[in-house]
LUMDO-833915 format. One record per residue (C-alpha): x, y, z; residue number from 1. Coordinates in pm, 1 decimal. Layout:
# residues N
<pt px="X" py="Y" pz="Z" num="NUM"/>
...
END
This chain:
# residues 196
<pt px="-749.5" py="3933.2" pz="2720.5" num="1"/>
<pt px="-698.1" py="4321.8" pz="2615.7" num="2"/>
<pt px="-652.9" py="4368.4" pz="2290.7" num="3"/>
<pt px="-317.7" py="4556.8" pz="2306.1" num="4"/>
<pt px="-222.0" py="4225.3" pz="2513.1" num="5"/>
<pt px="-328.0" py="4027.4" pz="2242.4" num="6"/>
<pt px="-156.1" py="4209.3" pz="1982.0" num="7"/>
<pt px="159.9" py="4229.7" pz="2186.4" num="8"/>
<pt px="129.9" py="3846.0" pz="2173.3" num="9"/>
<pt px="32.3" py="3823.2" pz="1810.1" num="10"/>
<pt px="395.7" py="4074.1" pz="1753.9" num="11"/>
<pt px="589.0" py="3813.8" pz="1966.6" num="12"/>
<pt px="450.1" py="3493.5" pz="1788.7" num="13"/>
<pt px="558.0" py="3692.1" pz="1461.2" num="14"/>
<pt px="936.2" py="3712.2" pz="1573.8" num="15"/>
<pt px="901.5" py="3313.8" pz="1663.9" num="16"/>
<pt px="837.3" py="3201.1" pz="1361.2" num="17"/>
<pt px="1042.2" py="3471.6" pz="1182.9" num="18"/>
<pt px="1356.8" py="3293.3" pz="1386.3" num="19"/>
<pt px="1237.2" py="2954.2" pz="1310.8" num="20"/>
<pt px="1090.2" py="2973.0" pz="964.3" num="21"/>
<pt px="1452.8" py="2912.7" pz="844.7" num="22"/>
<pt px="1480.1" py="2599.8" pz="1066.8" num="23"/>
<pt px="1214.9" py="2374.9" pz="894.9" num="24"/>
<pt px="1396.7" py="2051.2" pz="746.3" num="25"/>
<pt px="1723.2" py="2078.2" pz="876.3" num="26"/>
<pt px="1782.3" py="1679.1" pz="870.3" num="27"/>
<pt px="1617.4" py="1574.5" pz="1139.9" num="28"/>
<pt px="1604.8" py="1176.8" pz="1172.4" num="29"/>
<pt px="1379.4" py="979.4" pz="953.3" num="30"/>
<pt px="1405.5" py="620.2" pz="1051.4" num="31"/>
<pt px="1087.8" py="459.7" pz="1156.3" num="32"/>
<pt px="781.4" py="540.8" pz="1357.3" num="33"/>
<pt px="906.1" py="762.2" pz="1608.5" num="34"/>
<pt px="1081.0" py="968.4" pz="1358.2" num="35"/>
<pt px="771.6" py="983.5" pz="1133.0" num="36"/>
<pt px="576.6" py="1043.7" pz="1441.2" num="37"/>
<pt px="786.0" py="1354.8" pz="1519.1" num="38"/>
<pt px="842.6" py="1473.7" pz="1135.6" num="39"/>
<pt px="551.1" py="1696.1" pz="1157.8" num="40"/>
<pt px="629.3" py="1878.2" pz="1432.9" num="41"/>
<pt px="992.0" py="1923.7" pz="1353.3" num="42"/>
<pt px="940.6" py="2177.5" pz="1072.5" num="43"/>
<pt px="715.7" py="2472.2" pz="1138.9" num="44"/>
<pt px="614.7" py="2484.5" pz="772.3" num="45"/>
<pt px="409.9" py="2145.2" pz="870.6" num="46"/>
<pt px="306.7" py="2187.2" pz="1169.0" num="47"/>
<pt px="132.9" py="2564.0" pz="1085.3" num="48"/>
<pt px="-22.8" py="2394.3" pz="763.4" num="49"/>
<pt px="-205.0" py="2109.1" pz="965.9" num="50"/>
<pt px="-295.6" py="2347.0" pz="1202.7" num="51"/>
<pt px="-459.8" py="2563.1" pz="977.9" num="52"/>
<pt px="-593.7" py="2256.8" pz="789.0" num="53"/>
<pt px="-746.9" py="2169.4" pz="1140.8" num="54"/>
<pt px="-912.8" py="2540.7" pz="1223.6" num="55"/>
<pt px="-1064.2" py="2558.8" pz="871.2" num="56"/>
<pt px="-1236.8" py="2247.7" pz="839.3" num="57"/>
<pt px="-1393.9" py="2302.9" pz="1264.4" num="58"/>
<pt px="-1491.4" py="2650.2" pz="1148.7" num="59"/>
<pt px="-1607.2" py="2654.0" pz="828.4" num="60"/>
<pt px="-1712.9" py="2342.0" pz="708.4" num="61"/>
<pt px="-2037.9" py="2232.9" pz="752.8" num="62"/>
<pt px="-2049.2" py="1999.9" pz="1099.3" num="63"/>
<pt px="-2144.6" py="1699.9" pz="889.2" num="64"/>
<pt px="-1797.6" py="1720.4" pz="680.8" num="65"/>
<pt px="-1599.9" py="1878.1" pz="937.6" num="66"/>
<pt px="-1361.6" py="1574.5" pz="877.7" num="67"/>
<pt px="-1336.7" py="1596.3" pz="530.0" num="68"/>
<pt px="-1041.6" py="1843.8" pz="546.1" num="69"/>
<pt px="-825.9" py="1609.2" pz="722.9" num="70"/>
<pt px="-893.5" py="1333.7" pz="559.6" num="71"/>
<pt px="-823.2" py="1460.1" pz="236.8" num="72"/>
<pt px="-469.1" py="1575.7" pz="379.7" num="73"/>
<pt px="-369.9" py="1297.4" pz="528.1" num="74"/>
<pt px="-487.0" py="1082.0" pz="226.6" num="75"/>
<pt px="-284.8" py="1277.4" pz="-51.9" num="76"/>
<pt px="10.1" py="1320.4" pz="204.6" num="77"/>
<pt px="61.0" py="986.9" pz="214.8" num="78"/>
<pt px="22.7" py="1001.4" pz="-225.0" num="79"/>
<pt px="296.7" py="1272.4" pz="-201.5" num="80"/>
<pt px="554.9" py="1056.3" pz="16.5" num="81"/>
<pt px="481.4" py="761.9" pz="-224.0" num="82"/>
<pt px="578.9" py="987.9" pz="-481.1" num="83"/>
<pt px="863.5" py="1089.6" pz="-346.5" num="84"/>
<pt px="963.4" py="721.8" pz="-255.5" num="85"/>
<pt px="882.3" py="625.9" pz="-660.8" num="86"/>
<pt px="1164.4" py="840.5" pz="-737.2" num="87"/>
<pt px="912.4" py="1119.6" pz="-920.8" num="88"/>
<pt px="1070.3" py="1444.3" pz="-926.9" num="89"/>
<pt px="795.3" py="1721.5" pz="-823.3" num="90"/>
<pt px="1003.2" py="2033.4" pz="-840.1" num="91"/>
<pt px="1031.1" py="2340.7" pz="-583.3" num="92"/>
<pt px="904.4" py="2137.0" pz="-308.5" num="93"/>
<pt px="1007.7" py="2332.3" pz="-41.6" num="94"/>
<pt px="873.0" py="2659.9" pz="-201.6" num="95"/>
<pt px="526.7" py="2480.4" pz="-283.6" num="96"/>
<pt px="516.5" py="2368.7" pz="127.8" num="97"/>
<pt px="592.9" py="2752.6" pz="213.2" num="98"/>
<pt px="317.4" py="2886.0" pz="-33.7" num="99"/>
<pt px="46.5" py="2613.7" pz="98.1" num="100"/>
<pt px="86.8" py="2789.0" pz="471.0" num="101"/>
<pt px="29.5" py="3124.5" pz="286.3" num="102"/>
<pt px="-274.9" py="2993.5" pz="90.3" num="103"/>
<pt px="-381.1" py="2805.1" pz="357.4" num="104"/>
<pt px="-363.8" py="3147.6" pz="570.9" num="105"/>
<pt px="-544.3" py="3319.0" pz="277.2" num="106"/>
<pt px="-832.6" py="3057.6" pz="281.2" num="107"/>
<pt px="-893.8" py="3107.9" pz="651.3" num="108"/>
<pt px="-912.2" py="3506.2" pz="549.6" num="109"/>
<pt px="-1170.0" py="3453.5" pz="265.4" num="110"/>
<pt px="-1373.7" py="3207.7" pz="544.8" num="111"/>
<pt px="-1688.0" py="3081.7" pz="362.4" num="112"/>
<pt px="-1608.5" py="3263.4" pz="37.7" num="113"/>
<pt px="-1438.1" py="2965.7" pz="-118.6" num="114"/>
<pt px="-1648.9" py="2639.7" pz="-199.1" num="115"/>
<pt px="-1592.0" py="2283.3" pz="-10.9" num="116"/>
<pt px="-1440.5" py="2140.5" pz="-350.0" num="117"/>
<pt px="-1188.8" py="2453.5" pz="-400.2" num="118"/>
<pt px="-1126.5" py="2420.5" pz="-25.4" num="119"/>
<pt px="-1004.4" py="2064.5" pz="-66.2" num="120"/>
<pt px="-859.9" py="2097.9" pz="-397.1" num="121"/>
<pt px="-624.7" py="2323.2" pz="-182.7" num="122"/>
<pt px="-575.2" py="2131.5" pz="96.5" num="123"/>
<pt px="-508.9" py="1811.2" pz="-150.9" num="124"/>
<pt px="-250.8" py="2011.8" pz="-326.7" num="125"/>
<pt px="-81.9" py="2119.7" pz="31.2" num="126"/>
<pt px="-119.0" py="1800.0" pz="124.3" num="127"/>
<pt px="63.0" py="1625.1" pz="-153.3" num="128"/>
<pt px="382.0" py="1899.1" pz="-138.2" num="129"/>
<pt px="397.8" py="1830.9" pz="251.8" num="130"/>
<pt px="377.4" py="1438.5" pz="206.0" num="131"/>
<pt px="689.7" py="1453.0" pz="-83.4" num="132"/>
<pt px="930.7" py="1622.0" pz="188.3" num="133"/>
<pt px="790.6" py="1341.0" pz="418.6" num="134"/>
<pt px="855.8" py="1070.6" pz="182.3" num="135"/>
<pt px="1219.9" py="1244.3" pz="58.1" num="136"/>
<pt px="1378.7" py="1233.6" pz="409.8" num="137"/>
<pt px="1310.8" py="878.4" pz="453.8" num="138"/>
<pt px="1682.0" py="721.0" pz="501.6" num="139"/>
<pt px="1743.9" py="458.6" pz="301.7" num="140"/>
<pt px="1670.4" py="63.2" pz="451.0" num="141"/>
<pt px="1427.1" py="186.9" pz="712.5" num="142"/>
<pt px="1041.3" py="49.4" pz="678.3" num="143"/>
<pt px="873.0" py="357.0" pz="513.3" num="144"/>
<pt px="514.7" py="196.2" pz="649.5" num="145"/>
<pt px="640.2" py="228.0" pz="988.9" num="146"/>
<pt px="751.4" py="594.4" pz="936.2" num="147"/>
<pt px="411.6" py="668.2" pz="722.6" num="148"/>
<pt px="203.2" py="544.2" pz="988.8" num="149"/>
<pt px="390.1" py="741.1" pz="1230.5" num="150"/>
<pt px="386.3" py="1084.8" pz="1050.0" num="151"/>
<pt px="-0.1" py="1052.0" pz="945.6" num="152"/>
<pt px="-102.4" py="1003.8" pz="1305.0" num="153"/>
<pt px="140.2" py="1302.1" pz="1407.1" num="154"/>
<pt px="-62.4" py="1485.8" pz="1110.0" num="155"/>
<pt px="-377.0" py="1402.2" pz="1258.8" num="156"/>
<pt px="-266.1" py="1499.3" pz="1582.2" num="157"/>
<pt px="-176.4" py="1862.5" pz="1429.4" num="158"/>
<pt px="-547.1" py="1844.1" pz="1281.5" num="159"/>
<pt px="-682.5" py="1753.6" pz="1620.3" num="160"/>
<pt px="-480.9" py="2079.3" pz="1773.8" num="161"/>
<pt px="-627.1" py="2308.8" pz="1455.1" num="162"/>
<pt px="-997.4" py="2173.9" pz="1551.0" num="163"/>
<pt px="-924.4" py="2292.9" pz="1919.6" num="164"/>
<pt px="-795.1" py="2601.8" pz="1777.8" num="165"/>
<pt px="-1101.9" py="2631.9" pz="1582.7" num="166"/>
<pt px="-1374.1" py="2568.6" pz="1831.1" num="167"/>
<pt px="-1173.8" py="2852.0" pz="2082.8" num="168"/>
<pt px="-1179.8" py="3108.4" pz="1758.1" num="169"/>
<pt px="-1536.6" py="3037.3" pz="1684.2" num="170"/>
<pt px="-1647.0" py="3184.1" pz="2080.7" num="171"/>
<pt px="-1413.7" py="3535.1" pz="2008.6" num="172"/>
<pt px="-1452.7" py="3804.3" pz="1815.4" num="173"/>
<pt px="-1409.2" py="3802.6" pz="1443.0" num="174"/>
<pt px="-1072.6" py="4005.1" pz="1463.2" num="175"/>
<pt px="-918.4" py="3730.9" pz="1676.9" num="176"/>
<pt px="-947.6" py="3504.9" pz="1415.0" num="177"/>
<pt px="-883.9" py="3724.2" pz="1115.9" num="178"/>
<pt px="-560.2" py="3819.4" pz="1283.4" num="179"/>
<pt px="-458.5" py="3470.1" pz="1334.4" num="180"/>
<pt px="-517.5" py="3369.1" pz="975.2" num="181"/>
<pt px="-310.6" py="3716.9" pz="877.5" num="182"/>
<pt px="-37.9" py="3546.2" pz="1062.8" num="183"/>
<pt px="-70.4" py="3232.1" pz="922.4" num="184"/>
<pt px="-48.5" py="3367.4" pz="560.8" num="185"/>
<pt px="210.6" py="3614.0" pz="677.8" num="186"/>
<pt px="429.7" py="3302.7" pz="799.2" num="187"/>
<pt px="422.2" py="3131.2" pz="493.1" num="188"/>
<pt px="509.4" py="3453.2" pz="282.6" num="189"/>
<pt px="823.6" py="3458.0" pz="509.3" num="190"/>
<pt px="897.1" py="3114.9" pz="457.9" num="191"/>
<pt px="882.9" py="3157.3" pz="51.6" num="192"/>
<pt px="1087.3" py="3445.1" pz="117.6" num="193"/>
<pt px="1398.5" py="3228.2" pz="251.1" num="194"/>
<pt px="1321.5" py="2955.2" pz="4.7" num="195"/>
<pt px="1404.5" py="3216.2" pz="-298.7" num="196"/>
END
């Protein structure tokens, strides 16, 4: 793909993100496994964050630790959801989710300059906010276990997509990966601007 075509594609994606960013968390259904499974795909903020974690894990982490990012994210996603179910107030959840997308984009831009512990800590904090949003949206009277199994599986699928994107990005010129990271970060900032 020519550089000009790629940049045009990035511009089109940016426009799509601009129009879609306001659609996250608009009251989509939250009953049972199927709703939990679809939930990570329904909000652009969730989708971008989980794909970013997959890309970071594949492209940056040592081979033996590639699954650490998704495993930490999914574990803390559950912690966040349980926190919401327990009625604990976590302030500024929507803003925190948007910030997490921006920070994950920045983390990709910084590549290997962020250590493993710092990177996994960022992933864990991001996951708590995303998990809290999942848990807060469970309709009363529905099975938390089925819903949680669904959103954890959906999240794992998005991490897998990120792994695939990470493999592809490693084969492309460095500027392509940096462009993707910058677009992710900009998307998070745009989402944050719409939520303040």
